[in-house]
C-alpha positions in Angstrom: 228.3 109.5 75.8 229.0 107.0 73.1 227.2 103.7 73.0 229.6 100.7 73.0 228.3 98.3 70.4 230.1 95.1 69.2 227.8 93.2 66.9 224.5 93.2 68.9 225.9 94.2 72.3 224.4 97.1 74.2 226.2 98.3 77.3 224.5 100.8 79.7 225.5 102.4 83.0 223.6 104.2 85.8 226.0 106.2 87.9 224.9 109.0 90.2 227.7 111.3 91.1 226.1 112.3 94.4 226.8 108.9 95.9 223.8 107.0 94.6 223.7 104.1 92.1 226.8 102.9 90.3 225.9 99.9 88.2 225.9 98.5 84.7 223.6 96.5 82.4 224.8 94.6 79.3 222.6 92.9 76.7 224.1 90.6 74.0 221.9 89.2 71.2 223.3 86.2 69.4 220.8 84.6 67.1 218.0 83.3 69.2 219.9 83.8 72.5 219.9 86.8 74.7 222.6 87.1 77.3 222.3 89.6 80.1 225.0 90.7 82.5 224.6 93.2 85.3 226.2 94.3 88.6 228.4 97.0 90.1 230.6 98.9 87.7 234.1 97.5 87.7 233.0 94.0 88.7 232.2 90.9 86.7 228.6 90.9 87.9 225.9 88.2 87.4 224.8 86.8 84.1 221.9 84.8 82.6 221.0 83.6 79.1 217.5 83.0 77.6 216.7 81.3 74.3 213.7 82.3 72.2 211.8 80.6 69.4 213.0 83.1 66.7 215.6 85.7 66.1 212.9 88.4 66.0 211.5 87.3 69.4 215.0 87.4 70.8 215.6 91.0 69.5 212.2 92.1 70.8 213.0 90.7 74.3 216.4 92.4 74.3 214.8 95.7 73.2 212.2 95.5 76.0 215.0 94.9 78.6 217.0 97.8 77.3 213.9 100.1 77.3 213.2 99.2 80.9 216.7 100.2 82.0 216.7 103.4 79.9 213.4 104.5 81.5 215.1 103.9 84.9 217.9 106.3 84.0 220.6 104.0 82.5 222.5 105.5 79.6 224.8 104.1 76.9 228.4 104.1 78.1 231.9 102.9 77.4 233.0 100.0 79.5 236.0 100.8 81.6 235.7 104.6 81.7 234.1 104.6 85.2 235.8 102.7 88.0 234.5 100.5 90.7 233.5 102.3 93.9 235.4 100.9 96.9 233.7 98.5 99.3 235.1 98.2 102.8 235.4 94.6 104.1 236.6 93.4 107.4 240.1 92.1 107.1 241.9 89.9 109.6 245.5 88.6 109.4 244.4 85.4 111.0 247.0 83.4 112.9 246.6 79.8 114.1 245.2 79.5 117.6 247.6 78.1 120.2 244.7 76.4 122.0 243.7 72.8 121.6 241.7 72.0 118.5 237.9 72.2 118.7 235.8 69.0 118.1 234.7 69.9 114.5 232.2 67.5 113.1 232.2 68.8 109.6 233.2 71.8 107.5 232.3 73.2 104.2 234.5 75.4 102.0 232.1 78.1 100.5 234.7 79.5 98.2 235.4 82.9 99.8 235.6 84.7 103.2 232.2 84.2 104.8 230.3 86.7 106.9 226.7 85.4 106.6 225.3 82.6 108.7 221.8 81.6 109.9 220.8 78.3 111.4 217.3 77.2 112.2 215.7 73.8 113.0 215.8 72.7 109.4 219.1 74.0 107.8 222.2 76.1 107.8 222.8 79.1 105.5 226.2 80.5 104.6 227.0 83.5 102.4 230.4 84.7 101.3 232.2 87.7 99.7 231.7 86.3 96.2 227.9 86.5 96.6 227.5 82.7 96.9 224.8 81.5 99.4 224.6 77.8 100.2 222.1 75.9 102.3 223.1 72.7 104.1 221.4 70.2 106.4 222.6 69.9 110.0 224.7 66.9 109.0 226.5 68.9 106.3 224.6 67.9 103.1 224.5 70.8 100.6 220.9 71.3 99.4 220.8 74.6 97.4 223.0 77.4 96.0 222.1 81.0 95.2 224.3 83.5 93.3 223.8 87.1 94.4 225.2 90.1 92.5 227.7 91.1 95.2 229.4 90.1 98.4 227.1 88.9 101.2 227.6 90.8 104.5 225.0 89.0 106.6 222.0 86.6 106.6 219.2 87.3 109.0 215.8 85.8 109.7 212.5 87.6 110.4 210.0 85.0 111.4 209.5 82.8 108.3 211.6 85.1 106.0 215.3 84.8 105.3 217.2 87.8 104.0 220.7 88.4 102.7 222.3 91.9 102.7 224.8 92.5 100.0 227.5 95.0 99.0 225.4 96.2 96.1 223.1 98.0 98.7 220.3 95.5 98.2 218.6 93.1 100.6 217.4 89.9 98.9 214.5 87.7 100.1 215.7 84.1 99.9 212.4 82.5 100.9 211.5 81.3 97.4 213.1 79.4 94.6 214.4 82.7 93.0 215.9 85.5 95.1 214.0 88.8 94.8 214.9 92.3 96.0 213.1 93.2 99.2 214.8 96.4 100.1 217.1 98.7 98.2 219.6 101.1 99.7 221.8 103.2 97.6 224.2 100.7 96.1 227.3 102.5 97.2 226.2 102.4 100.9 228.7 100.1 102.6 226.4 97.8 104.6 228.2 96.5 107.6 225.3 94.7 109.2 221.5 94.6 109.1 218.6 93.2 111.1 214.9 92.9 110.4 212.0 92.7 112.8 208.4 92.4 111.5 209.4 93.9 108.2 211.3 96.9 109.5 214.9 96.9 108.4 217.7 98.4 110.4 221.0 99.0 108.5 224.4 100.0 110.1 227.1 101.3 107.8 230.8 102.0 107.4 230.4 105.7 108.6 228.8 104.6 111.9 225.3 105.6 110.8 222.1 103.6 111.3 219.0 103.8 109.1 215.5 102.4 109.5 213.4 101.4 106.5 209.8 100.2 106.7 208.2 97.2 105.1 207.4 99.1 102.0 211.1 100.0 101.6 210.4 103.6 102.5 212.9 105.6 104.6 211.8 106.1 108.2 214.8 107.8 109.8 218.6 107.9 109.9 221.0 108.8 112.7 224.7 109.4 112.8 226.3 107.9 115.9 229.1 109.4 117.9 231.5 106.8 116.5 232.4 105.0 113.2 232.2 101.5 111.7 228.7 100.3 112.8 229.3 96.6 112.9 226.2 96.0 115.1 222.5 96.5 114.6 219.8 94.5 116.4 216.1 95.2 116.3 213.1 94.2 118.3 209.5 95.4 118.4 210.3 98.7 120.1 214.0 99.6 119.5 217.0 99.5 117.3 220.4 98.8 119.1 223.4 100.2 117.2 226.9 99.3 118.1 229.9 101.4 116.8 233.3 102.6 117.8 231.8 104.7 120.6 229.6 101.9 122.2 226.0 100.8 121.9 223.1 103.3 121.3 219.4 102.5 121.6 216.9 104.3 119.4 213.1 104.2 119.4 212.0 102.2 116.3 209.3 104.6 115.3 210.7 108.0 116.0 214.4 107.4 115.8 214.9 109.2 119.1 217.9 108.2 121.2 216.8 106.3 124.3 220.3 105.7 125.9 223.9 105.3 125.0 226.3 102.9 126.8 230.1 103.1 126.3 231.8 99.7 125.8 235.2 98.3 126.5 236.5 99.1 123.0 234.9 99.5 119.5 232.0 97.3 118.9 232.9 94.7 116.2 229.8 92.4 116.4 226.4 92.3 118.1 223.9 89.8 119.3 220.6 89.9 121.2 218.7 87.5 123.3 215.6 88.3 125.4 216.1 91.5 127.4 219.8 91.8 126.7 222.2 92.7 123.9 225.8 91.5 123.6 228.6 93.5 122.0 231.9 91.9 120.9 234.7 94.6 121.1 238.2 95.3 119.8 239.5 95.2 123.4 239.0 91.5 123.7 235.7 91.5 125.5 232.0 90.7 125.1 229.9 93.2 127.0 226.4 92.1 128.2 224.1 95.1 128.2 220.5 95.1 129.5 217.9 96.7 127.2 217.6 99.3 129.9 221.2 100.4 129.1 222.9 98.8 132.1 226.3 97.2 131.6 225.7 93.9 133.4 228.9 92.0 132.8 231.9 91.5 130.5 233.5 88.3 129.2 237.3 88.5 128.6 238.9 86.9 125.6 242.6 87.0 124.6 242.3 89.1 121.5 239.8 91.2 119.5 236.3 89.7 119.4 234.9 89.4 115.9 231.8 87.4 116.6 229.6 86.4 119.5 226.4 84.4 120.3 224.5 82.9 123.2 222.4 79.9 123.9 218.7 80.6 123.8 218.3 80.1 127.5 221.2 82.6 128.1 223.2 80.0 130.0 226.2 80.2 127.8 228.0 83.0 125.9 230.2 82.2 123.0 232.9 84.4 121.2 235.3 84.1 118.3 238.5 86.1 118.2 240.9 87.4 115.6 243.4 84.6 116.3 241.2 81.6 115.3 240.0 80.8 118.8 236.5 80.3 120.1 235.4 80.6 123.7 232.5 79.6 125.9 231.6 81.5 129.1 229.0 80.8 131.8 226.5 83.6 132.2 228.3 84.9 135.3 231.5 85.5 133.3 233.5 82.4 134.1 235.5 81.2 131.1 234.6 77.5 130.6 236.8 76.8 127.6 238.9 78.1 124.7 239.6 76.0 121.6 241.1 76.6 118.1 238.9 76.5 115.1 241.4 75.0 112.7 239.8 76.9 109.8 240.4 80.6 110.4 238.8 83.3 112.6 235.1 83.2 113.1 233.4 86.2 111.4 230.0 85.1 112.7 228.5 82.3 114.7 225.3 80.7 116.0 224.6 78.1 118.6 221.8 75.5 118.4 221.3 72.1 120.1 224.8 71.7 121.6 226.4 72.7 118.3 228.3 75.9 117.5 228.2 76.9 113.9 230.8 79.3 112.6 231.7 81.0 109.3 235.3 82.0 108.9 238.0 84.1 107.2 239.0 81.1 105.0 235.3 80.7 103.8 234.4 77.7 105.9 231.1 76.9 107.5 232.1 74.6 110.4 229.9 72.6 112.7 231.5 72.2 116.2 230.3 69.7 118.8 229.9 72.0 121.9 228.5 69.4 124.2 230.3 69.1 127.5 231.7 65.6 126.8 233.1 66.6 123.4 234.7 69.7 124.8 236.3 67.8 127.7 237.7 65.3 125.3 239.1 68.0 123.1 240.8 69.7 126.0 242.6 66.4 126.4 243.6 66.3 122.8 241.0 63.9 121.5 238.9 65.2 118.6 237.0 63.5 115.8 238.3 63.7 112.2 236.1 66.4 110.6 234.2 65.5 107.5 235.1 67.8 104.6 231.8 68.5 102.8 232.0 68.6 99.1 229.3 70.5 97.2 227.7 68.8 94.2 227.7 70.6 90.9 224.7 72.9 91.6 224.2 75.8 89.3 223.6 79.0 91.3 220.1 80.4 91.2 220.4 84.1 90.5 217.9 86.9 91.1 215.5 87.4 88.2 212.4 89.5 87.4 211.1 86.7 85.1 208.2 84.9 86.6 206.3 81.8 85.6 203.0 82.8 84.0 199.9 80.9 84.9 196.2 81.2 83.9 193.8 82.9 86.3 192.2 79.5 87.0 195.4 78.4 88.8 194.1 80.4 91.8 191.4 77.8 92.1 194.0 75.3 93.3 195.3 77.5 96.2 197.3 80.6 96.8 196.3 84.2 97.1 195.8 86.7 94.3 197.4 90.2 94.7 197.5 93.1 92.4 200.1 95.8 91.8 198.7 99.3 91.5 200.1 102.8 90.9 199.6 105.0 94.0 201.0 108.4 93.3 204.7 107.9 92.5 204.9 104.5 94.1 203.9 101.0 93.1 201.8 99.3 95.8 200.5 95.8 96.2 197.1 94.9 97.6 195.2 91.6 98.1 192.4 90.8 95.6 191.3 87.4 97.0 188.4 87.5 99.4 188.8 87.4 103.2 191.6 90.1 103.3 191.4 93.8 104.1 191.7 95.6 100.7 193.0 98.7 102.4 196.1 97.0 103.8 199.3 97.0 101.7 201.4 93.9 101.0 205.1 93.6 101.6 206.1 92.3 98.1 209.4 92.1 96.2 210.4 95.4 94.6 212.0 94.1 91.4 208.9 92.3 90.1 206.2 95.0 90.7 204.5 96.0 87.4 201.4 98.3 87.5 198.2 96.6 86.7 199.7 93.1 87.0 198.1 90.4 89.2 200.2 87.7 90.9 199.4 84.4 92.5 201.3 84.2 95.8 201.7 80.9 97.7 200.8 82.6 101.0 200.0 86.0 102.5 200.4 86.4 106.2 199.4 89.3 108.6 202.5 91.1 110.0 203.2 90.5 113.7 202.2 94.0 114.6 199.2 94.1 112.3 198.4 96.8 109.7 199.9 95.1 106.6 200.4 91.8 105.0 203.6 89.9 104.0 203.9 87.7 100.9 205.6 84.4 101.5 206.8 81.6 99.1 206.6 81.2 95.4 205.2 84.1 93.3 203.7 83.5 89.8 202.3 86.1 87.4 198.7 85.7 86.2 198.4 85.8 82.4 
């Protein structure tokens, strides 16, 4: 292949014809500035620029970056010869709901159709097809913005950790100031959904398959279902629950053995779990409540295909969003309590917390709906508040980076935990160096910043829920 060079531009690609990686890396040196652009072939990708003290240092930094990529298999290429691999995204021709308007308190336009949502006691997260992730307070104030290299399919929490699964086949840890790669699936794998429990990742994909990956990003097992389009995966300490066009299948977390399979009323288009039950939203306008023993316990009937569902933590209420911009609330026994219109598209995903229903929609909105009984009764009579349209301040997106702040070894005296990256056969492992930890245990640590022989200062290292390994949490700095 011929290298494409314009001035001091180097363009590389890594494309595996057997269905593996399919991405580019471009380095442009302009005086003392080095601009780097990277992403999936055929897309704009992400970019960042660094300025160096001299031209010579800029060239040396660029050469180092290029060398790293070449060692990973990247080769000089001509931009445009290879085409973008297709990514399947859910598409809804959303019509306006004929139901009364829901009592929306505020809404935020994220800039693109939004799948990802997570809400905890402190903030709300929303991720869209452009790769933008925003955090907001519960009253709708934007507090941060991340820019990921590809569309965000979902955002999930695993105890203290927040992860975003993207169309580039990577899962990013959003728990620090800078996103880092926590897991890496082949970048052409079309992630439909993911879930994580105690560091173990479950991934469902466009072909209806489900894959389990451990805390070290090592493959555990993969199973092909009897259906297609795996829009549901939920994990707990013992099992993986996979929803697809044929129903819901339960697998043993460790072995991957099938435990049971329960057919559903239509293809599964979304999944939720709470306690000893899982909930499957289906294409036949229902939410099926299934016990973790495989028993179909009840169904909740909507008026069109269900694209999202959620429950209250106590299991008292079940919520659903359909393809016609309506949202529903049911009592646990199946009684429909109300149906209201979103006013901002169909809900791709949702979460309920403290009498508020948070939804992300086809038009890219994150909306906060007052789901209290009084507000809903008023809405059914046509009385709703004027929603506040939240405007994001001009926040520059924080993008993934392998560059870390370098601190002296003495910085560890002020707090934190020292860990070290070591070569173990063909893998890079991380272990704790600071006293008081088991040196034989490995540390779950971002993949993209591991360098053999390097020591890092980590804000916190916690024992995994099930024991046997540690998990890095918070800011990570490199010890010089």
